[in-house]
C-alpha positions, 0 to 999 in steps of 0.5 A: 201757103205758097198758092196765095203769094203774088196774087193781085187780089185777096181770095174770096172764100171769107167775106168780112161783115163787121170789124170791132177794133180797139187801139191804144196809141202811145204818143210818147213811145210812138207805137200802138197796140190793138185787137180786132175781131172781124165777123166773117162769112166763110163761103167756101171750104177752106182751112186758110184765112187770107187778109191784108197786113203790113208792118205789124207784129202779130203773135200766133197765140192771139189768133183764133176763129170761132164759128156760129155753127160749131162750139169749137174755137179754132186756133191758128197753127201757123201764120205768115206775113208775106212782106212783098204782097202785104198779106197775112196767111193764117193756117188753121190746119182743118177746114173751117165751118161754113157760115158766120164766125169771128176772127180775133187777132192781137197786134202791135205797130209803130206810129210811123213818120211816113204820113201813111197808115197810123202815123204821128204828126208833130206840133207845138203847144206853148213852145212844147213839141208834141205828137198827135196820132193820125190815120191815112189809109187811102189807097191801101194802108189800113193794113198798116194799122190793123189786119183787114180785107183792104180792098174797096169792094170789101165793105163792112161796118166798123165799131171803134174803141180807143184808149188814149191819154185823158187830156187828149181829144180823140176823133173817129168817123162816128160820134162818141157814145161813151167816154170813161176816164181811168186816171191818165187814160180814158176809153172812148167808144164810138157809134158803129159806122154804116157799111164802108171800105177800109180806106175810109176808116179814120182816127185822130188823137191830139189837142185841138181848138174847133169852130162849129155850125149846123146844116139846115138838117141839123148836121153838126159840122166842126173844123178842128185845128191847132190850139189858137188857130180856130178863127182860121177855120171859119171860112172852111166851116161856112163852105162846108155847111153850105156845100152839104146843103147844096149836095143834099139837094143836088144828089137828092140824098141827104148826108148819111152820117150824124156829124161831119168833122174836118181836121187840119193836120200839120204833117199830111201827104195829100191835099186832103182825105175824104174819110167818112165823117172825119175829113182830114186836110193839110193846113193849107187846104183847110185854114184861111187867114183873112189878113195873111192868106191870098185869094188863091188860098181862099179858092183852094180851101173852097174847092178842096172842101167841096171836093172832099164833101162830094166824096161823102156821096160819091166814093163813100156812099157809092164806092168803086169796086177796084182801083181800076175805076179810080177816075170815076171817084176822083173825076166826079168829085173834081167836076162837082167841086167846081159845080159847088164852088161856082154855086157858092161863089159865082163871082169867081168864074171858076169854070174859066179856071177849070179849062185852064187847069184841065191842060195839066191832064192834056200835057200828061195825056200827050205822052206815050207813057200816059195811061187811060183813065181806067188803069189795070192795077195788079199790086198795091204799090201801083195805085199811088201813081194813078192819083194824077191829072188823068184820073182827076182832071181828065176824068172831070173833063169827060164827066163835064162833056157827058153833062153837056151832051145830056143837055147842059150848054154846049161846050167846046174849046180848042187848045194850042200851045207852043213850047220852046225849051229853055236850052235853045239858042241864048240869043233866041231865049233873050228875044223870047224873054223880051216878048213875054216881058212885053206881053205880061207888062201890058197886063201888069200895068193894067192891074197895078200892084194894089187891089182896086175897090170891087175888082174881081176874084180872077183879077186878084189872082191874076195880079200875083201870077203876072208879077211872079212871071215878070220877076222870074223873067228878071224884069228890073222894074218889077224886081225894084218895086217888089224889093221896096215892098218886101223891105216894108213888109220886113219892118211891119208884117201887117203892112198893106203894101204887100198883101198875100196875093202878091207876096210870092211875086215879091219873094221870087223877086228877092231871090233873083238878087241873092247870091253867095256874096249877097245872102240878105234876101235869103236870110230875110225870107228864112226868118219870115219862114221861121217866124210864121205859123201859117202853113200857106205862108211857109209853102209860099216861101218854099216855092220861091227860094229855089227860083234863085239863079245862083247854083250854090244857093239852090243847093242850100235851099234843096238841103233846107227842104229836107231838113227838120225845119220843113215838114216832109210833105212840104219839101216838094214845094222847094223843088221848083228850081231855076233853070240855072239850078237844074243840074245842081238839083239832079246831083242833089237828087242822086246824092240824097236818093236813099234818104228820100226813099227812107223818108217817103217810102212808096208814097206818092210824094216820092214821085214829085221828086222824080218828076220835078227834077227830071222832067225839065231836062232837054237832052238825050244824053241826060235821059240816058243818064237818068235811066242808068241811075234808076236802073238799079234803084227802080221802085214800083211806086215810081215806075210810071212817073219815071217813064213819063219824066223821061218821055218829057225829057226826050220830047224837049230834046226833039223840040230843041233839034227842031228849033235848030233846023228852023232858020227863020224862027229867030227872026219871027221871035225877034219881030214879036219881041219888038212889036208894040202892043 
């Protein structure tokens, strides 16, 4: 069995053709049992079968192989779960017959709380806390639910059966063909899927409301959400129906499944996941509240839905052979999501924002520790780190350039940015702040605090961004007006003077005045956080709390982010600390690193903690300190992010050194600061 260890890919002597999976999740005990029969094609002489499995208990007596070319049932004499390689090696002690056969395996597992594999998500119904069961298999976590060939090229068909509590709704990729109730349990069987990769298999079990509509081809589309939130799914439903019709014409290929379900999951690590026929989302990327969601939230829902539905063709129907080619999958879906959004909402001028957002990939690409859009992947732990701006936004930019070259309107943009580290000379920073206050104030006065009749989508979003920037800069007039509107909002949550588009600006402004002896603003925001059931409002508040300049409050906010009151995937929103709080955040990260690792494991969210807290530093001494801390705590899943973050710190430090050598820089900035617009 040693010859199979340490290999980046599974051996090719057994090819999966069809899976028959039966799962029984226990939502009270947070565990599951299952059985899988895999139809295989044995294409080379072997006595071994090697597939992926992780965090599962497998009984040797449950494993057998039966061949179409032999009446004998082959029993596995030995099995080994290789934890570091996440593989299951089965030794049958004699050579298996060539041709088709069936591998049968029984297994058990835990419904974990890591938001990957087969996991549990918490929600409340009529004041009672409940669990739902959810899957998240991309990139390589189907192996945590059932033994499988967990590589994108190993496509097969899937027949799924679930045994679940009879009062719950059970969803999978395909429509239900039979449902049998037997007392407290019911058995739900689904149509067999078309050929697809393991990372696209999906299951959701819980209580939901839904809204539904149909495409022009009669495809049923539903949006599922927590009970009582159905109205918040109507906008995404409309976008989905129109987008499916658009893509059908654009790709000249109809949507290939008989239904499309989209589900809002309370605990969800990514923004969304394109599972074939059962797309899962964070609540913030699927639900839109006409009264309490901002224009940015509406646009986010539209672009994410368009992105995930693009994958139903590019990624699900046509799939990359290996994760090295992830950029084709995500870059294309990102590009075409803008194409779709622009078609549905031309007044949003979405391509203007595409250019702005592409700077994320430019910043990352400017680092020596960046990576090409195609990255060699040698272990599953390396995959999460390339779900970044290079794969998504640089990939989309390359595709857009190709489109232009092949005949679209010629497109060119030059980008130039000047960056001054916040650790520069204090008097210089005062002048820089004044310059930006004057610059932003001009636009703020033009836009005003209140929306104008018939104003553009871009102006609605820009207003919130400009006012938030002024609040962060401590502009007193902005802080005073924000405070006035916030207090009116506390008295009446439906007041029109603090609409969703400017709430973050108000929340940030409130936090600028909070300190250890004046906690009223913090307590008020926490009360709003606890009272709202809108995920977008919760993340808006979390993204504002740590902007406080008081270090003691920053520490309190960071601890709150890791508390049970904040869903695990949302904690990262609380990491946007003020410059005064950076050192506090670094100490907090070191003190809580073991807890963070325990909570987030090797998922991509753990990289957010590293990049958000480490990257803003600007000294070679701090870079060395960070390196020394992680030297004995390195994980493969953060290796690239850590290198990129350290490079940013050193770039910042070099920039400070260059500033100190510029004798006339202060005069130049002062002239800009006091120039009248």
